[in-house]
Every structure is written in structure tokens, then in C-alpha cells.
C-alpha positions in Angstrom: -2.1 7.5 56.0 -2.5 4.7 53.4 0.5 6.0 51.4 2.4 6.3 54.7 1.9 2.6 55.4 2.4 1.5 51.8 5.8 3.2 51.7 6.9 1.4 54.8 5.8 -2.2 54.2 9.3 -3.2 53.5 10.5 -1.4 56.6 8.1 -3.3 58.8 9.1 -6.6 57.2 12.8 -5.7 57.9 11.9 -4.9 61.5 10.2 -8.2 62.1 12.9 -10.1 60.3 15.6 -8.3 62.4 13.7 -9.4 65.6 13.4 -13.0 64.8 16.9 -13.4 63.2 18.3 -11.9 66.4 16.3 -14.3 68.6 17.2 -17.4 66.5 20.9 -16.5 66.2 21.7 -15.2 69.7 19.3 -16.5 72.3 20.2 -20.2 72.8 19.0 -20.8 76.4 15.3 -21.8 76.6 15.0 -20.3 80.1 15.4 -16.7 78.8 13.8 -17.2 75.3 10.3 -16.1 76.4 11.7 -12.9 78.1 13.7 -12.2 74.9 10.6 -12.6 72.8 8.7 -10.1 75.0 11.6 -7.7 74.6 11.6 -8.2 70.9 7.9 -7.4 70.7 8.3 -4.4 73.0 11.1 -2.7 70.9 10.0 -3.7 67.4 7.0 -2.6 65.4 5.4 -0.1 67.7 8.6 1.9 68.4 9.4 1.7 64.7 6.0 3.1 63.8 6.3 5.9 66.4 9.7 6.9 65.1 8.3 7.0 61.5 5.2 9.0 62.5 7.3 11.5 64.4 9.8 11.9 61.6 7.1 12.1 58.9 4.5 14.4 60.6 6.4 16.4 63.2 10.0 16.7 62.1 10.0 16.8 58.3 7.4 19.5 57.9 9.4 21.9 60.2 12.8 21.6 58.5 14.1 21.9 55.0 14.7 18.8 53.0 18.5 19.4 53.1 18.6 19.8 56.9 16.4 16.7 57.3 18.7 14.6 55.2 21.8 15.8 57.1 20.3 15.4 60.5 18.8 11.9 59.7 22.1 10.8 58.2 24.1 11.9 61.3 21.6 10.3 63.8 21.5 7.1 61.7 25.3 6.9 61.7 25.3 7.4 65.5 22.6 4.7 65.9 24.5 2.2 63.8 27.8 2.8 65.6 25.8 2.4 68.9 24.4 -0.9 67.6 27.8 -2.2 66.7 29.2 -1.5 70.2 26.1 -2.9 71.8 26.3 -6.0 69.7 29.9 -6.7 70.8 28.9 -6.1 74.4 25.9 -8.4 74.1 27.9 -11.1 72.4 30.5 -11.0 75.1 27.9 -11.4 77.9 25.9 -14.0 76.0 29.0 -16.1 75.3 30.2 -15.8 78.9 26.9 -16.6 80.6 24.2 -17.6 78.1 25.6 -20.7 76.3 26.5 -23.2 79.0 25.9 -26.8 77.7 23.9 -28.8 80.2 23.4 -32.6 79.9 19.8 -33.7 80.7 21.2 -37.2 80.9 24.3 -37.1 83.0 25.0 -40.8 82.1 25.6 -39.9 78.5 29.2 -38.8 78.0 29.6 -35.4 76.3 25.9 -35.0 75.8 24.6 -31.6 74.7 20.9 -31.9 75.3 20.3 -28.4 76.5 21.7 -24.9 76.9 21.4 -23.0 80.2 22.4 -19.6 81.6 25.3 -19.6 84.0 25.9 -17.1 86.8 27.9 -14.0 87.4 29.8 -15.7 90.2 30.4 -19.3 91.3 29.6 -20.8 94.7 32.5 -20.9 97.1 33.1 -24.6 96.4 33.0 -24.2 92.6 35.3 -21.2 92.7 37.8 -23.2 94.8 37.9 -25.9 92.1 38.3 -23.2 89.4 41.1 -21.6 91.3 42.8 -25.0 91.8 42.8 -25.6 88.0 44.1 -22.1 87.3 46.9 -22.7 89.8 48.0 -25.6 87.7 47.7 -23.5 84.5 44.6 -25.4 83.4 41.2 -24.2 82.3 38.0 -25.5 83.8 35.0 -24.8 81.6 31.5 -24.3 83.1 30.4 -27.5 81.3 33.2 -29.5 83.0 32.4 -27.8 86.3 28.8 -28.9 86.1 29.9 -32.5 85.4 32.2 -32.4 88.4 29.2 -31.4 90.6 26.9 -34.0 89.0 24.9 -31.4 87.1 23.6 -29.8 90.3 23.3 -26.2 89.1 22.8 -24.8 92.6 26.2 -26.2 93.6 27.9 -24.3 90.8 26.0 -21.0 90.8 23.7 -19.4 93.5 20.3 -18.6 92.0 20.8 -14.9 92.6 24.0 -15.0 90.5 22.1 -16.8 87.7 19.5 -14.0 88.0 22.4 -11.5 87.6 23.6 -13.2 84.4 20.0 -13.4 83.0 19.5 -9.7 83.7 22.8 -8.7 82.0 22.1 -10.8 78.9 18.5 -9.5 78.5 19.3 -5.9 79.2 22.1 -5.9 76.7 19.9 -7.7 74.2 17.2 -5.1 74.6 19.7 -2.2 74.1 21.2 -3.9 71.0 17.7 -4.6 69.5 16.4 -1.1 70.2 19.4 0.5 68.5 19.1 -1.9 65.6 15.4 -1.1 65.1 15.9 2.6 65.5 18.8 2.5 63.0 16.8 0.5 60.4 13.8 2.8 60.8 15.6 6.1 60.5 17.8 4.9 57.6 14.6 3.8 55.9 13.0 7.2 56.5 16.0 8.8 54.9 15.8 6.5 51.8 12.0 7.1 51.5 12.5 10.9 51.7 15.2 10.8 49.0 13.0 8.6 46.9 10.1 11.1 47.1 12.6 13.9 46.2 13.7 12.0 43.1 10.1 11.3 42.1 9.0 15.0 42.5 12.0 16.3 40.5 11.3 13.9 37.7 7.7 15.3 37.3 
């Protein structure tokens, strides 16, 4: 068990780094940061450790080294492809809903004091204003819309629609992170297995 953990110190460092880089780089709205941290903790070290234990003690002893390498390589490839697609899906949702500039001081022109999560749908009044701009071939951003409604969030998005946006962002973040951690873990197991094979053949 000591050798098992020693071989995977770098892996666990990568997992933790992947979590916190993802949080710092992608989650900008404070209102969902704590939920995102909870998700990061839930899908990081423990799942990574479980995958490593299953691979090392249940899977590897039952298959040949060649079959293990082929299977691990194929599954890792699928996980990384899944991560890429989930990353683009998360980025689309996060950019659409999760990065709305909100001025804490409405008297300060163009202030960017905070970032909030928007909503899946506007209120009837806000949608009417958006439609009016679109009819004139103009674009009204969420930040401009907030300013027009004196930064009253409830007049721009109903709370249930903001809950909808938060849910979409956090669910896509969880899937992206889970695929990233699984991909890192299985790829690392593949590298560790090849390293052991090289060491054995040299003796």
C-alpha cells in the first residue's frame, strides 16, 4: 500500500491542481463558488483513489499486461474526448449565464464590482426590451439590461430562472471535472503500469 501511494503522489497533486485551476479559471460568480468547491471536493481525490484501487487490485491482476494497456488506452481516449466536449458545453453555458457584470454601486458608470449568474429566461418586461432592441437590429447585453432596470435583478430574471441557470452551470461543471479527473487518473495508471514494465524488463 505504501508503494501504491508513493507511485501516485504526482497523480494526486495533478488532481488537486486540476480542481483548483478549474475553479479559479472558470467559476467567476461568488454565488455559486461554494457549490462549485463542494463539487470539486466530491469528484476529486476520493473518486481518483477509488479508480486507482480498482485498476490496481481488481482489474490488472485479472488481465494480461497487453490487454490492460490496450483497454486503458481506449478508455482514457474516450474520457479525454468526453472531457473536451463537456468543456465546450460548460464554457458555452458559463459564458451565457455565469459571467454577468453587476455594479454594486449603480452610480459609478461602467463599474464592474461583481459577477453574478443570470437566468435561463428574462421576465416579460425585460424580454420585451430585448425584443425591441432586436427589432432595431441592435444587441442588448445582460449588463445593459440590468442598468436599464436600475440593477434590480428580480425585474430582469425571475429567481426560478436564475436557479435554472445555476443548475445548468454546476451540473456541466461537475460532468467536466469528473471526466477530467477520470482521464488524468486512468492515463496516470497507464503510465505507471508501463513504467513498472520497463523497470522489470531492465532487471
